[in-house]
C-alpha positions as CSV (number, residue, x, y, z in Angstrom):
1,X,15.6,4.8,29.0
2,X,15.9,1.3,27.5
3,X,19.4,0.1,26.8
4,X,20.6,-1.7,23.6
5,X,23.9,-3.5,23.3
6,X,25.5,-4.3,20.0
7,X,28.7,-6.3,19.5
8,X,30.9,-6.5,16.4
9,X,33.6,-4.8,14.4
10,X,34.1,-1.2,13.5
11,X,36.4,-0.5,10.6
12,X,38.1,2.3,8.9
13,X,36.3,2.9,5.6
14,X,38.3,4.3,2.6
15,X,36.0,5.2,-0.3
16,X,36.8,6.7,-3.7
17,X,35.4,10.2,-4.2
18,X,33.0,11.1,-7.0
19,X,32.3,7.5,-8.1
20,X,35.9,7.0,-9.2
21,X,37.3,3.6,-9.6
22,X,40.0,2.6,-7.1
23,X,42.6,2.5,-9.9
24,X,41.8,6.2,-10.6
25,X,41.8,7.5,-7.1
26,X,44.6,9.7,-5.7
27,X,42.7,10.3,-2.5
28,X,40.1,8.5,-0.4
29,X,37.3,9.8,1.7
30,X,37.6,8.6,5.3
31,X,34.9,7.5,7.8
32,X,34.2,4.6,10.2
33,X,31.6,1.9,10.0
34,X,30.5,-1.6,10.6
35,X,27.2,-3.5,10.9
36,X,26.7,-3.4,14.6
37,X,28.3,0.0,15.1
38,X,26.0,1.5,12.5
39,X,23.0,0.1,14.4
40,X,24.2,1.5,17.7
41,X,24.7,5.0,16.1
42,X,21.1,5.0,14.8
43,X,19.7,3.9,18.1
44,X,21.6,6.5,20.0
45,X,20.4,9.1,17.5
46,X,16.8,8.1,18.2
47,X,17.2,8.6,21.9
48,X,18.1,5.1,23.2
49,X,20.9,4.2,25.5
50,X,23.1,2.4,22.9
51,X,26.4,0.7,23.8
52,X,28.8,-0.8,21.3
53,X,31.2,-3.5,22.4
54,X,34.3,-4.5,20.4
55,X,38.0,-4.7,20.6
56,X,40.3,-2.0,19.2
57,X,44.1,-1.6,19.2
58,X,45.6,0.6,21.9
59,X,46.8,3.3,19.5
60,X,45.6,6.4,17.7
61,X,43.5,4.6,15.1
62,X,41.6,2.8,17.9
63,X,41.2,6.2,19.6
64,X,39.8,7.7,16.4
65,X,37.2,5.0,15.9
66,X,36.0,5.4,19.5
67,X,35.8,9.2,19.0
68,X,33.6,8.6,16.0
69,X,31.2,6.6,18.1
70,X,31.2,8.9,21.1
71,X,30.5,11.9,18.8
72,X,27.2,10.1,17.9
73,X,26.3,9.4,21.6
74,X,27.2,5.8,21.7
75,X,28.6,4.3,24.9
76,X,32.1,2.8,24.5
77,X,32.9,2.0,28.1
78,X,33.3,-1.8,27.6
79,X,35.5,-1.7,24.5
80,X,38.6,-3.8,25.0
81,X,41.9,-2.2,24.0
82,X,44.0,-5.0,22.7
83,X,45.4,-6.5,19.5
84,X,47.4,-4.8,16.8
85,X,45.2,-3.4,14.1
86,X,42.0,-1.8,13.1
87,X,40.2,-3.5,10.2
88,X,39.9,-1.5,6.9
89,X,37.6,-1.8,4.0
90,X,37.8,0.0,0.6
91,X,34.7,1.0,-1.1
92,X,34.4,1.8,-4.8
93,X,30.9,3.3,-5.2
94,X,29.1,2.2,-8.4
95,X,26.7,4.1,-10.6
96,X,24.0,3.1,-13.1
97,X,24.9,-0.4,-14.4
98,X,28.3,-0.6,-12.7
99,X,28.0,-2.1,-9.2
100,X,29.7,-1.0,-6.1
101,X,32.7,-3.1,-4.9
102,X,34.1,-3.7,-1.4
103,X,37.6,-4.9,-0.7
104,X,38.3,-6.1,2.9
105,X,41.6,-5.7,4.7
106,X,40.6,-7.0,8.1
107,X,42.5,-10.2,8.7
108,X,44.0,-10.3,12.2
109,X,42.1,-7.2,13.4
110,X,41.7,-6.8,17.2
111,X,38.1,-8.2,17.2
112,X,39.1,-11.3,15.2
113,X,41.6,-12.3,17.8
114,X,40.1,-11.2,21.1
115,X,38.6,-13.8,23.5
116,X,35.7,-13.5,25.9
117,X,38.1,-13.1,28.8
118,X,38.4,-9.5,27.7
119,X,34.8,-8.7,28.5
120,X,32.6,-8.8,31.6
121,X,29.4,-9.9,29.9
122,X,27.4,-10.0,33.2
123,X,28.3,-6.4,33.7
124,X,27.5,-5.5,30.1
125,X,24.1,-7.1,30.1
126,X,22.9,-6.6,33.7
127,X,20.7,-3.6,32.8
128,X,20.3,-4.2,29.0
129,X,16.9,-4.7,27.3
130,X,18.1,-5.6,23.8
131,X,21.1,-7.2,22.2
132,X,21.8,-7.0,18.4
133,X,24.5,-8.8,16.4
134,X,25.0,-9.7,12.8
135,X,26.3,-12.7,10.8
136,X,29.3,-10.6,9.8
137,X,31.0,-11.0,13.2
138,X,31.0,-14.8,13.4
139,X,32.3,-14.9,9.9
140,X,35.5,-12.9,10.8
141,X,37.1,-15.8,12.7
142,X,36.4,-18.9,14.7
143,X,37.3,-17.0,17.9
144,X,34.8,-14.2,16.9
145,X,32.1,-16.8,16.5
146,X,32.9,-18.2,20.0
147,X,32.8,-14.6,21.3
148,X,29.3,-14.0,19.9
149,X,28.0,-17.3,21.4
150,X,29.4,-16.4,24.8
151,X,27.7,-13.0,24.6
152,X,24.4,-14.6,23.6
153,X,24.5,-17.0,26.5
154,X,25.1,-14.1,28.9
155,X,22.3,-12.0,27.2
156,X,19.8,-14.8,27.6
157,X,20.9,-15.3,31.2
158,X,19.9,-11.7,31.9
159,X,16.6,-12.0,30.0
160,X,17.6,-9.8,27.1
161,X,15.7,-9.8,23.8
162,X,18.1,-10.8,21.0
163,X,18.0,-9.8,17.3
164,X,20.2,-10.8,14.5
165,X,20.8,-9.5,11.0
166,X,22.0,-12.5,9.1
167,X,24.1,-10.5,6.7
168,X,25.8,-13.1,4.6
169,X,29.2,-12.0,3.2
170,X,30.6,-14.3,0.5
171,X,34.0,-12.6,0.8
172,X,34.3,-13.7,4.4
173,X,33.0,-17.3,4.5
174,X,31.2,-20.0,2.5
175,X,27.5,-20.7,2.7
176,X,28.3,-24.1,4.2
177,X,30.3,-22.6,7.0
178,X,27.7,-19.9,7.5
179,X,25.0,-22.5,7.9
180,X,27.0,-24.6,10.3
181,X,27.8,-21.6,12.6
182,X,24.7,-19.5,12.4
183,X,22.2,-22.4,12.7
184,X,23.7,-23.1,16.1
185,X,23.3,-19.5,17.2
186,X,19.6,-19.3,16.2
187,X,18.4,-20.9,19.4
188,X,19.3,-17.7,21.2
189,X,17.5,-15.4,18.8
190,X,14.1,-13.8,19.2
191,X,14.0,-11.5,16.1
192,X,15.6,-12.6,12.8
193,X,16.3,-10.0,10.1
194,X,17.8,-10.5,6.7
195,X,17.0,-10.6,3.0
196,X,16.4,-13.4,0.5
197,X,20.1,-14.1,0.0
198,X,20.7,-14.3,3.7
199,X,17.8,-16.7,4.3
200,X,19.1,-19.0,1.6
201,X,22.9,-18.8,2.1
202,X,22.8,-18.7,5.9
203,X,19.8,-20.8,6.9
204,X,18.9,-22.7,3.8
205,X,15.5,-21.2,3.1
206,X,14.9,-20.1,-0.5
207,X,12.1,-17.6,-1.6
208,X,10.6,-19.0,-4.7
209,X,10.1,-17.0,-7.9
210,X,12.1,-14.0,-6.7
211,X,14.9,-12.3,-8.6
212,X,15.9,-9.0,-7.1
213,X,18.4,-8.3,-9.9
214,X,15.4,-8.2,-12.3
215,X,13.2,-6.4,-9.8
216,X,10.9,-9.4,-9.4
217,X,9.4,-10.1,-5.9
218,X,7.1,-12.9,-5.0
219,X,5.7,-12.1,-1.5
220,X,4.1,-15.5,-1.2
221,X,7.5,-17.0,-1.3
222,X,8.6,-14.8,1.6
223,X,5.5,-15.7,3.6
224,X,6.3,-19.4,3.0
225,X,9.9,-19.3,4.2
226,X,8.9,-17.1,7.2
227,X,6.6,-19.8,8.3
228,X,9.3,-22.4,7.9
229,X,11.8,-20.4,9.8
230,X,9.4,-19.8,12.7
231,X,8.5,-23.5,12.7
232,X,12.2,-24.4,13.0
233,X,13.6,-21.8,15.3
234,X,10.6,-20.3,17.2
235,X,11.3,-16.7,16.3
236,X,9.1,-14.0,17.7
237,X,9.4,-12.0,14.5
238,X,11.0,-12.7,11.1
239,X,11.8,-9.6,9.0
240,X,13.2,-9.2,5.5
241,X,14.2,-6.1,3.6
242,X,13.2,-6.2,-0.1
243,X,15.6,-4.5,-2.5
244,X,14.7,-4.4,-6.2
245,X,18.0,-3.6,-7.8
246,X,17.2,-1.9,-11.2
247,X,20.7,-0.5,-11.2
248,X,23.4,0.7,-8.7
249,X,21.7,4.1,-8.8
250,X,18.0,3.1,-8.7
251,X,16.5,0.6,-6.2
252,X,13.0,-0.2,-5.1
253,X,13.0,-0.5,-1.3
254,X,10.4,-2.1,1.0
255,X,10.2,-4.9,3.7
256,X,8.0,-7.6,5.1
257,X,7.5,-9.0,8.6
258,X,5.7,-11.9,10.2
259,X,4.5,-12.3,13.8
260,X,5.7,-15.7,15.1
261,X,2.7,-16.3,17.3
262,X,-0.2,-15.1,15.1
263,X,1.6,-15.7,11.7
264,X,0.3,-12.4,10.6
265,X,2.2,-11.2,7.5
266,X,2.7,-7.6,6.5
267,X,4.4,-5.9,3.5
268,X,5.4,-2.2,3.8
269,X,5.1,0.7,1.5
270,X,7.7,0.6,-1.4
271,X,10.1,3.5,-1.9
272,X,11.8,4.3,-5.2
273,X,15.3,5.5,-4.3
274,X,17.1,7.3,-7.1
275,X,19.7,8.5,-7.4
276,X,21.3,6.5,-4.5
277,X,24.1,8.4,-2.8
278,X,25.4,5.6,-0.6
279,X,23.7,2.3,0.0
280,X,26.3,0.9,2.5
281,X,24.7,0.8,5.9
282,X,21.2,0.7,4.4
283,X,20.4,-2.6,6.0
284,X,21.8,-1.6,9.3
285,X,19.7,1.6,9.3
286,X,16.7,-0.6,8.5
287,X,17.4,-3.0,11.4
288,X,17.9,-0.1,13.8
289,X,14.7,1.5,12.7
290,X,12.7,-1.6,13.2
291,X,14.3,-2.2,16.6
292,X,13.5,1.4,17.5
293,X,9.8,1.0,16.5
294,X,9.5,-2.2,18.6
295,X,11.2,-0.6,21.6
296,X,8.9,2.4,21.2
297,X,5.9,0.0,21.6
298,X,4.7,0.4,18.0
299,X,2.8,-2.3,16.3
300,X,4.9,-4.6,14.1
301,X,3.4,-2.8,11.0
302,X,4.3,0.7,12.3
303,X,7.8,-0.5,13.4
304,X,8.4,-1.9,10.0
305,X,7.3,1.3,8.3
306,X,9.6,3.3,10.5
307,X,12.6,1.0,9.6
308,X,11.9,1.1,5.9
309,X,11.6,4.9,5.9
310,X,14.7,5.4,8.0
311,X,16.7,3.2,5.6
312,X,15.3,4.9,2.5
313,X,16.6,8.2,3.9
314,X,20.0,6.6,4.8
315,X,20.5,5.9,1.0
316,X,20.7,9.7,0.6
317,X,23.6,10.2,3.1
318,X,27.3,9.4,2.4
319,X,29.1,7.2,4.9
320,X,28.1,4.2,7.0
321,X,26.2,6.0,9.7
322,X,22.6,7.2,9.4
323,X,22.3,10.8,10.7
324,X,18.5,11.3,10.1
325,X,16.3,12.4,12.9
326,X,13.1,10.9,14.3
327,X,11.2,13.8,12.9
328,X,12.5,13.3,9.4
329,X,11.7,9.6,9.5
330,X,8.2,10.3,10.9
331,X,7.6,12.9,8.1
332,X,8.5,10.3,5.4
333,X,6.3,7.7,7.0
334,X,3.6,10.3,6.9
335,X,4.0,10.7,3.2
336,X,6.2,13.8,2.9
337,X,8.9,12.6,0.5
338,X,8.9,15.8,-1.6
339,X,12.5,16.8,-0.6
340,X,11.5,20.5,-0.5
341,X,14.0,22.8,1.0
342,X,13.2,23.4,4.7
343,X,13.5,27.2,5.5
């Protein structure tokens, strides 16, 4: 069984029920989530040996986060127990023309202060096949950025394939800081995943004549920036999700991919997702689906279709984690999107 390691932050998520605004809410729904943790959960669910590496405080909240991961079959044996707090984020889920809103309360969390001395990266990567991280973790703190680079150096030392989801978060850092940090990390990356905002804000490549807020996509623009990104960084694959945001409740969802050696470009099937139950974690479920397809030995086209279908299904599930099965993803890829009751 192939092993995938992810490293990042898992947080406590507090979300308003029934599309309420935060100012209205008397209670919050509770779950756990975070970019790399969400990917690990999906990969474990699809049958891979998935390990999540992080730092969590040595108290009951840290225990609870670990329990949430273990319940999903994710290995947590190299999680460092140190620091004082678990990061929190508040989610106000939007509807129709009102967008969702995220408020972070993650300053001084355990992962933002831990150093590489807390981890034995040679042990972690000695039998790993794949390492995945996101641009969120280096944005948390300068020490977290150093931690990611140390992990990447160890991963490449052990011949591990590396993927990144660029995941620009303007509430965590500026585009200028993101470019400075992330450009340096790209030399370790084999597979680059993101969207049009990530490519522009993190790496400085802009897809021309595309406006996702108006539902306008120009695939030639993506093909052009993919070629530029491969020329600069030598990626094996460049992948972008394509979200056409008609409203908070109605999105078009597809993706495209380019092979770095052949420069073959492929655009997936487009799904109309409405009504959206929860889009948080949608990009992570997409990344995990594509990684699964590639680890399965699928062609890049089939791997992309698996990732897009997996993510489309995630939009129907509340919480950060994607609980769909392989059979459900395969059925949607095969054209069964009827939603008929299974008896």
